[in-house]
C-alpha positions in Angstrom: 0.0 0.2 -0.2 1.2 3.3 -1.2 0.7 6.0 2.0 1.0 9.8 3.5 2.4 10.7 6.5 0.1 11.9 9.5 -2.8 9.8 11.5 -4.9 12.2 9.4 -3.7 10.5 6.2 -4.2 7.4 8.1 -8.1 8.2 8.1 -8.1 9.3 4.7 -6.9 5.3 3.8 -9.2 3.8 6.0 -12.3 6.1 4.6 -11.6 5.8 1.3 -10.0 2.2 1.1 -11.8 0.4 3.6 -14.9 1.8 3.6 -17.1 3.0 6.5 -18.4 -0.7 7.1 -15.2 -2.2 7.1 -13.4 -0.3 9.5 -16.4 -0.4 12.1 -16.1 -4.2 12.2 -11.6 -3.4 12.3 -12.7 -1.2 15.4 -15.0 -4.0 16.6 -12.3 -6.6 16.3 -9.7 -4.8 18.5 -12.3 -3.4 20.6 -13.8 -7.3 21.5 -9.4 -8.1 21.8 -9.2 -5.5 24.2 -12.0 -6.2 26.5 -11.6 -10.1 26.6 -7.9 -10.5 27.1 -6.5 -7.0 28.1 -3.4 -7.1 25.0 -0.6 -5.5 24.6 1.1 -4.5 21.6 4.4 -4.4 21.3 7.2 -2.8 18.3 10.8 -3.8 18.9 12.4 -1.2 16.6 16.3 0.1 17.6 16.0 -2.0 20.6 15.2 -5.6 22.2 17.0 -8.1 24.4 18.9 -10.9 22.3 17.1 -13.1 25.0 13.4 -11.6 24.2 14.5 -11.7 20.6 15.2 -15.8 21.2 12.0 -16.4 23.1 10.0 -15.0 20.6 11.8 -16.3 17.4 10.9 -19.8 19.7 7.4 -19.0 19.7 6.9 -18.0 15.8 8.0 -21.2 15.5 5.6 -23.1 16.8 2.4 -21.5 16.3 3.6 -21.1 12.7 3.7 -24.8 12.3 0.3 -25.6 14.6 -1.3 -22.7 12.1 -0.2 -24.9 8.8 -0.3 -28.1 10.5 -4.5 -27.3 10.9 -4.6 -25.6 7.7 -3.2 -29.2 6.4 -0.9 -27.0 3.9 3.0 -26.5 3.7 4.1 -22.8 4.6 7.1 -22.1 2.4 8.5 -19.0 5.0 9.2 -21.7 7.7 12.6 -23.1 6.6 13.6 -20.3 6.4 12.8 -19.0 9.7 15.4 -20.1 11.4 18.1 -18.5 8.3 15.8 -14.9 9.9 17.0 -15.2 13.7 20.1 -15.4 12.6 20.2 -12.1 10.4 17.6 -10.2 12.0 18.9 -9.4 15.6 21.4 -6.9 14.1 19.1 -5.1 11.6 16.1 -4.6 14.1 19.2 -2.9 16.2 20.2 -0.4 13.6 16.2 -0.1 12.2 16.2 -2.1 9.1 13.6 -4.8 10.3 11.5 -5.0 13.2 8.9 -6.9 15.3 5.4 -6.8 16.3 3.9 -8.7 19.1 0.9 -9.1 20.4 0.4 -10.5 24.2 -1.8 -12.1 26.3 -0.2 -11.2 29.4 3.8 -12.3 28.8 2.8 -14.9 25.9 3.0 -13.9 22.4 -0.3 -14.6 20.6 0.7 -13.0 17.1 4.4 -12.2 15.5 5.2 -10.4 12.7 8.6 -10.1 10.9 9.4 -6.7 9.0 12.3 -5.3 7.0 12.6 -2.0 6.6 14.4 0.0 4.0 14.3 3.6 4.3 10.9 4.8 3.7 9.6 1.6 2.6 8.6 -1.1 5.4 8.5 -5.1 4.3 5.5 -6.8 5.6 7.4 -10.5 5.9 5.9 -12.8 7.5 3.4 -13.3 10.3 1.6 -16.3 12.2 -0.7 -16.6 15.5 -2.0 -18.6 17.8 -4.5 -21.0 16.9 -6.1 -21.2 20.2 -6.9 -17.0 19.3 -8.3 -17.1 16.3 -12.0 -16.3 17.1 -10.8 -12.5 17.3 -9.7 -12.1 14.2 -5.8 -11.2 15.1 -4.3 -11.0 11.8 -6.6 -8.1 10.9 -6.0 -6.5 14.0 -2.5 -6.7 13.5 -2.6 -5.3 9.8 -4.4 -1.8 10.8 -1.7 -2.0 13.9 0.7 -1.8 11.1 -0.6 0.7 8.9 -1.5 3.1 12.3 2.3 3.0 12.8 3.8 2.7 9.3 1.4 6.0 8.6 2.5 7.6 12.0 6.0 6.8 11.7 6.2 8.5 8.1 6.7 5.4 5.5 6.0 6.0 2.1 4.9 2.4 0.9 4.1 -0.6 2.8 4.9 -3.5 0.8 2.9 -7.0 1.5 5.3 -8.9 -0.3 4.8 -11.3 -2.8 1.5 -13.7 -3.1 -2.0 -13.0 -4.2 -4.7 -13.3 -1.6 -7.7 -12.6 -0.9 -6.9 -11.0 3.0 -4.5 -8.8 1.5 -7.1 -7.7 -1.3 -8.6 -6.0 1.4 -5.6 -3.4 2.4 -3.8 -3.0 -1.0 -4.1 0.2 -3.0 -1.4 -0.7 -5.4 0.1 -3.8 -6.9 3.1 -5.5 -9.1 4.1 -8.3 -10.8 7.0 -10.3 -8.2 10.0 -11.0 -10.2 12.8 -13.1 -8.5 16.3 -13.3 -10.1 18.7 -15.5 -10.3 22.6 -14.3 -11.2 25.2 -16.6 -11.8 28.7 -16.9 -13.9 27.4 -18.1 -16.7 31.5 -19.5 -18.1 31.3 -21.6 -14.8 29.9 -25.4 -15.2 29.5 -25.7 -11.7 27.5 -22.4 -11.3 25.1 -22.6 -14.7 24.2 -26.7 -13.0 23.3 -24.7 -9.5 21.2 -22.0 -10.9 19.6 -24.2 -13.6 18.5 -26.3 -10.5 17.6 -23.3 -8.7 15.3 -22.4 -11.6 13.8 -25.7 -11.6 13.1 -25.3 -7.9 11.1 -21.7 -8.3 9.1 -23.3 -11.0 7.8 -26.3 -8.4 7.7 -23.9 -5.8 5.0 -21.5 -7.8 3.3 -24.3 -9.6 2.5 -25.1 -6.2 1.5 -21.8 -4.7 -0.5 -21.8 -7.8 -2.3 -24.9 -7.3 -3.0 -23.9 -3.2 -4.0 -20.5 -4.5 -6.5 -21.9 -6.9 -7.7 -24.4 -4.4 -8.3 -21.4 -1.4 -10.1 -19.3 -4.1 -12.6 -22.4 -4.7 -12.6 -22.9 -1.0 -13.6 -19.4 -0.2 -16.0 -19.0 -3.2 -17.5 -22.0 -1.7 -17.9 -20.6 1.4 -19.4 -17.0 0.6 -21.8 -18.5 -1.4 
C-alpha cells in the first residue's frame, strides 16, 4: 500500500479504501480483543534484548507450525525462519527490521517480521496462535501496522509476494513480483546450480498456484 504521513492520512486511507463498514468491523475486532484479554501491543524497532528476541523466534516457529498443521498446508517460509533469526537481530537494532508482537499477559499470540528500507516497510512473515483465532488477530495486526507506518512517516507498505484475499482488502496498488537468479554463465558448476534453482522455483510457484486456486475455490464455496 502507498502511504502518506500522519494520522490524518491514516483516517483518509481507511475511509477511502476500507470504507465505513470495514472500518467499523475492524474497530469492533480490536475492541473485543481489548475487552476480553487486555492485550499488550509491542513494536521492537531499534531495541530488543537477545533473550526476548530468541523467545519470540521460538514462539513464532511453534505457532507457525501449529497454524499450518491446522490448515493442512505447507508453509514456504517455515524452513527460512532460522535464517531470519540469524540475520534480523542486528537489523532490528539498526532499524533495518522490526518485530510486531501482540501479547496476552506475557504470552506472544501474534508475531510479525518486517524488513525496513528507508521509507518502505516489507511485511515479511506473520503468524498467530490458533487458540486465539476467534479474535481475528491477523486483521488487528494489519491495521496496527498501517497506523504505525502512517504515524512514523513511511511512504510504502509492501505486503510482499502472493495474491491472497486478505491482502486485497488492504492494498491500493499491486505489481508483478520477479525473482532473478544471478550466476557466472562461464562456470559449469554455477550454471548447473542456477538451473537447479530455476527448476526449484518453477516447482515452488506451481505449488503456490495450485494452493491459491484451491483457496479461491474454498472461499467462493464458503461465500455462496
